[in-house]
C-alpha positions as CSV (number, residue, x, y, z in Angstrom):
1,M,-4.0,-8.5,-9.0
2,K,-1.0,-8.3,-6.9
3,N,0.4,-5.6,-9.2
4,L,-2.8,-3.6,-8.5
5,F,-2.3,-3.8,-4.8
6,L,1.4,-2.9,-5.1
7,I,0.7,0.1,-7.2
8,A,-1.9,1.4,-4.8
9,L,0.5,0.9,-1.9
10,L,3.2,2.7,-3.8
11,F,0.9,5.6,-4.4
12,I,0.0,5.7,-0.7
13,S,3.6,5.4,0.3
14,L,4.6,8.3,-2.0
15,G,2.5,10.6,0.2
16,C,4.3,9.3,3.2
17,F,7.9,10.1,2.1
18,A,7.8,13.6,3.6
19,Q,7.6,12.0,7.0
20,T,10.7,11.1,8.8
21,T,9.8,7.9,10.8
22,L,8.3,4.6,9.8
23,E,5.7,5.1,12.6
24,E,4.6,8.3,11.1
25,R,4.3,6.7,7.6
26,A,2.2,3.9,9.1
27,T,0.0,6.3,11.1
28,N,-0.7,8.4,8.1
29,Q,-1.4,5.4,5.9
30,T,-3.7,3.9,8.6
31,N,-5.5,7.2,9.0
32,R,-6.3,7.4,5.4
33,M,-7.6,3.8,5.5
34,K,-9.6,4.6,8.6
35,T,-11.3,7.5,6.8
36,E,-11.9,5.7,3.6
37,L,-13.0,2.3,5.0
38,N,-14.7,3.4,8.3
39,L,-12.4,1.3,10.4
40,T,-13.4,0.4,14.0
41,D,-11.0,1.2,16.8
42,D,-10.0,-2.5,17.0
43,Q,-9.5,-2.7,13.2
44,Y,-7.4,0.5,13.3
45,T,-5.0,-1.0,15.8
46,K,-4.6,-4.2,13.8
47,V,-4.3,-2.3,10.4
48,Y,-1.7,0.0,12.0
49,D,0.3,-3.0,13.1
50,I,0.1,-4.6,9.6
51,N,1.1,-1.4,7.9
52,L,4.0,-0.7,10.2
53,G,5.3,-4.2,9.8
54,I,5.2,-4.1,6.0
55,I,6.6,-0.5,5.9
56,M,9.5,-1.8,8.1
57,K,10.1,-4.8,6.0
58,N,10.0,-2.9,2.7
59,D,12.3,-0.1,4.0
60,G,14.9,-2.8,4.9
61,I,14.6,-4.3,1.4
62,K,14.8,-1.0,-0.4
63,T,18.1,-0.2,1.4
64,S,19.5,-3.7,0.9
65,T,22.1,-4.7,-1.6
66,F,19.9,-7.2,-3.3
67,S,19.4,-6.9,-7.0
68,E,16.5,-4.9,-8.2
69,E,14.7,-8.1,-9.4
70,V,15.1,-9.6,-6.0
71,K,14.0,-6.4,-4.2
72,N,10.8,-6.3,-6.5
73,E,10.1,-10.0,-5.8
74,V,10.3,-9.5,-2.1
75,L,8.3,-6.2,-2.1
76,Q,5.6,-8.1,-4.1
77,S,5.6,-10.9,-1.7
78,N,5.3,-8.5,1.2
79,Q,2.3,-6.8,-0.4
80,Q,0.7,-10.1,-0.9
81,A,1.1,-10.9,2.7
82,R,-0.3,-7.5,3.7
83,K,-3.3,-8.1,1.5
84,A,-3.9,-11.4,3.2
85,M,-3.5,-10.0,6.7
86,L,-5.9,-7.1,5.8
87,K,-8.5,-9.5,4.4
88,D,-8.5,-11.2,7.8
89,V,-9.2,-7.8,9.6
90,L,-11.5,-6.0,7.3
91,T,-15.1,-6.9,6.6
92,A,-16.0,-8.1,3.1
93,A,-17.5,-4.7,2.2
94,Q,-14.4,-2.9,3.5
95,Y,-12.0,-5.1,1.6
96,E,-14.1,-4.8,-1.6
97,K,-13.9,-1.0,-1.2
98,L,-10.2,-1.2,-0.8
99,E,-9.9,-3.2,-4.0
100,T,-12.1,-0.8,-5.9
101,E,-9.9,2.1,-4.8
102,V,-6.8,0.1,-5.8
103,K,-8.3,-0.3,-9.3
104,A,-9.2,3.4,-9.5
105,I,-5.6,4.4,-8.6
106,K,-4.2,2.1,-11.3
107,K,-6.5,3.4,-13.9
108,K,-5.6,6.9,-13.1
109,K,-1.9,6.2,-13.2
110,R,-2.5,4.3,-16.6
111,E,-4.3,7.3,-18.1
112,K,-1.6,9.7,-16.8
113,A,1.1,7.5,-18.5
114,E,-0.9,7.4,-21.7
115,H,-1.3,11.1,-21.7
116,K,2.4,11.7,-21.1
117,E,3.2,9.4,-24.0
118,V,0.9,11.4,-26.3
119,K,2.7,14.6,-25.4
120,N,6.1,13.0,-26.2
């Protein structure tokens, strides 16, 4: 389950790499979530703070000198923390929708990888 969430966040983050600041990445990620999950203004603020905090932590880890194994462990831990914080902010229906979208992204990635293997 944590891998699903991590994969979804990686896809979301990939779209954010063109931005230059952490705040822009958090804003774009939160705006997508606002659209998909119909966040209230209060939820938007809380989700933005969560996203920005995790993006900042992950950025620091990615540029650290830790081994790749340690980096991956910390990144997964950060995603679990993000997931727990979001669960406290989102309604049950919103959280379920988020989980469903994560599964769809993972399925699409798996199918793309399988298709790529067939070509090779």
